[in-house]
C-alpha positions in Angstrom: 11.1 18.5 -11.2 10.5 15.7 -8.8 14.2 14.5 -7.3 14.5 11.1 -6.4 16.4 9.4 -3.6 16.9 5.9 -4.0 18.2 3.4 -2.4 20.2 0.1 -3.7 18.1 -2.7 -3.3 17.4 -6.4 -4.7 16.1 -7.0 -8.1 11.9 -7.6 -8.4 11.0 -11.3 -8.1 7.3 -10.7 -9.3 5.4 -12.2 -9.5 2.4 -12.2 -12.6 -0.8 -14.5 -12.5 -3.9 -13.5 -14.5 -6.5 -11.1 -12.9 -9.3 -12.3 -11.4 -13.3 -11.7 -12.7 -15.4 -8.6 -11.2 -17.5 -8.7 -8.3 -20.7 -7.6 -7.3 -19.1 -5.2 -5.2 -16.2 -4.0 -7.3 -13.6 -1.4 -5.8 -13.1 1.9 -7.7 -10.5 4.5 -7.9 -10.0 7.9 -9.5 -6.5 9.7 -10.7 -4.6 11.5 -9.1 -1.3 13.8 -9.6 1.2 10.9 -8.7 2.9 9.4 -11.9 5.3 7.0 -10.9 8.3 6.4 -13.0 10.5 3.4 -12.3 14.1 4.1 -11.6 16.4 1.6 -13.1 14.8 -1.2 -12.0 15.5 0.0 -8.2 12.8 -1.4 -5.5 13.3 1.1 -3.2 12.3 4.9 -3.8 11.3 8.3 -1.3 9.9 11.3 -2.9 11.6 14.4 -1.4 11.0 17.2 -0.5 7.7 16.8 0.4 6.2 20.0 -1.6 7.4 17.7 -4.4 5.0 14.7 -4.3 2.3 13.9 -6.0 -1.2 12.1 -4.8 -2.6 9.0 -5.0 -6.0 8.7 -7.2 -9.1 8.2 -4.2 -9.0 4.1 -3.2 -12.5 2.7 -2.5 -14.4 -1.0 -2.4 -15.5 -3.1 -0.1 -14.2 -3.9 2.9 -12.4 -7.9 3.4 -13.5 -8.8 6.8 -16.2 -6.4 7.1 -19.8 -7.6 5.0 -21.2 -4.1 3.2 -19.2 -1.6 4.8 -17.0 0.3 2.2 -13.3 1.8 2.7 -12.0 4.4 1.2 -8.5 5.8 1.7 -10.3 9.6 2.4 -11.6 7.8 6.0 -8.2 8.1 7.2 -7.8 12.1 6.2 -4.7 14.3 8.2 -3.2 10.5 8.6 0.3 9.4 7.5 -1.4 5.9 5.6 0.7 2.7 4.7 -0.4 1.0 2.0 -0.1 -2.4 1.4 -1.0 -4.6 -1.5 -1.2 -8.1 -0.8 -2.7 -11.5 -2.1 -2.8 -15.1 0.1 -1.5 -16.9 -2.8 1.8 -14.1 -2.7 4.5 -16.6 -0.5 6.9 -12.7 0.2 3.6 -11.6 0.9 2.8 -14.2 4.3 6.5 -13.4 4.6 6.6 -9.7 5.8 2.6 -10.0 7.2 3.7 -10.4 10.9 6.6 -7.4 9.9 4.0 -4.7 8.4 1.7 -5.2 11.7 4.4 -4.8 14.0 5.2 -1.4 11.9 0.8 -0.7 12.3 1.1 -1.3 15.9 4.7 -0.1 16.4 3.5 3.6 15.0 -0.7 4.1 15.9 0.4 6.0 17.9 1.7 8.6 16.2 -1.1 8.7 13.5 -1.0 6.2 10.9 -2.8 3.5 9.5 -2.3 1.1 7.2 -4.9 -0.2 4.7 -4.3 -3.3 2.5 -5.5 -4.3 -0.8 -6.2 -7.7 -1.3 -5.5 -8.9 -5.0 -6.4 -11.3 -7.0 -7.9 -13.7 -4.3 -11.4 -14.6 -6.0 -11.9 -17.0 -3.5 -12.7 -14.1 -0.2 -12.6 -16.5 2.9 -8.9 -17.9 1.7 -8.1 -14.2 1.8 -10.0 -13.7 5.5 -8.1 -16.9 6.7 -5.0 -15.5 5.8 -6.1 -12.1 7.7 -6.9 -13.4 10.2 -4.3 -16.7 10.4 -1.6 -14.0 10.5 -3.7 -11.8 13.0 -3.3 -8.7 10.8 -5.7 -6.2 12.7 -5.6 -3.3 10.1 -8.3 -3.0 7.7 -8.0 -4.5 3.5 -10.1 -3.3 0.6 -11.2 -6.5 -1.2 -10.1 -5.7 -5.2 -9.8 -9.5 -7.0 -9.5 -7.4 -10.6 -7.0 -4.9 -9.3 -10.0 -2.1 -10.2 -8.2 0.3 -6.8 -4.7 -0.2 -8.4 -5.5 2.5 -11.5 -4.9 5.3 -8.6 -1.6 4.3 -8.5 -0.2 6.1 -10.5 1.4 3.7 -13.3 2.8 1.2 -9.8 3.3 -2.2 -12.0 0.4 -4.0 -11.0 2.2 -7.4 -12.0 4.5 -6.4 -8.6 3.0 -7.7 -5.0 3.8 -7.5 -2.4 3.7 -3.3 -2.8 4.1 -1.3 -0.1 3.4 2.7 -0.2 3.8 5.2 2.4 1.6 8.9 2.3 2.0 11.6 4.5 -0.6 13.3 6.2 -1.9 14.8 2.7 -1.8 11.6 1.4 1.0 12.0 -0.9 3.4 9.6 -2.1 6.5 9.2 0.2 8.2 6.1 -0.4 7.6 3.0 -2.5 8.6 -0.5 -1.7 8.5 -2.8 -4.6 9.9 -5.6 -2.5 8.9 -7.8 0.6 9.2 -5.6 4.1 10.9 -6.2 7.5 10.2 -4.2 9.4 12.9 -2.7 10.1 12.8 -1.1 6.1 9.8 -0.1 7.2 9.4 1.6 10.5 12.2 4.1 10.1 10.6 5.7 7.1 7.0 5.4 9.2 8.0 7.2 12.0 10.1 9.7 9.7 7.3 10.6 7.3 4.6 10.7 10.3 7.3 13.2 11.4 7.1 15.9 9.4 6.1 19.5 10.4 2.9 20.4 8.4 5.5 23.6 8.3 7.5 21.9 5.7 4.9 20.3 3.7 
């Protein structure tokens, strides 16, 4: 049975909006073994030991900033990956953007990759402006209709931002259902990136 190490956290401020219409280049996903169960409204969940972690399904979709490019989770095989579900319309996403970028810059030499999933932004140029204005240097999948979220094992699509930390085998090690600060995220990412393969 999967063990949960649950930290006390603030209540979720969920932003519920109507999903956008599909575009011609839809994001796609397939199911994995991870099955999210909300542990009594907590917003910060850790999954340990590593051998009990479930995998996400495959994530794939059009790159937000590079026309004609498809970005997939499997591009980062063997790397710890931090997924961040965001939208330019989301106040907490604006609040955490510089913190996420700081953690990315501080951990990429450890073999960590960040990947955004941009949702509910039917105006692609506004999402692109968000990336430029906030100096975000890691890629994002452009997914207005939120098709990629089917791969997230039941993590609530109404909670934006959501951040998921995957270990080097792309199993779910931590889920944050709230806005993050550098000091919230960086120690977690460093710990997961530093896990030895024999402990997997």
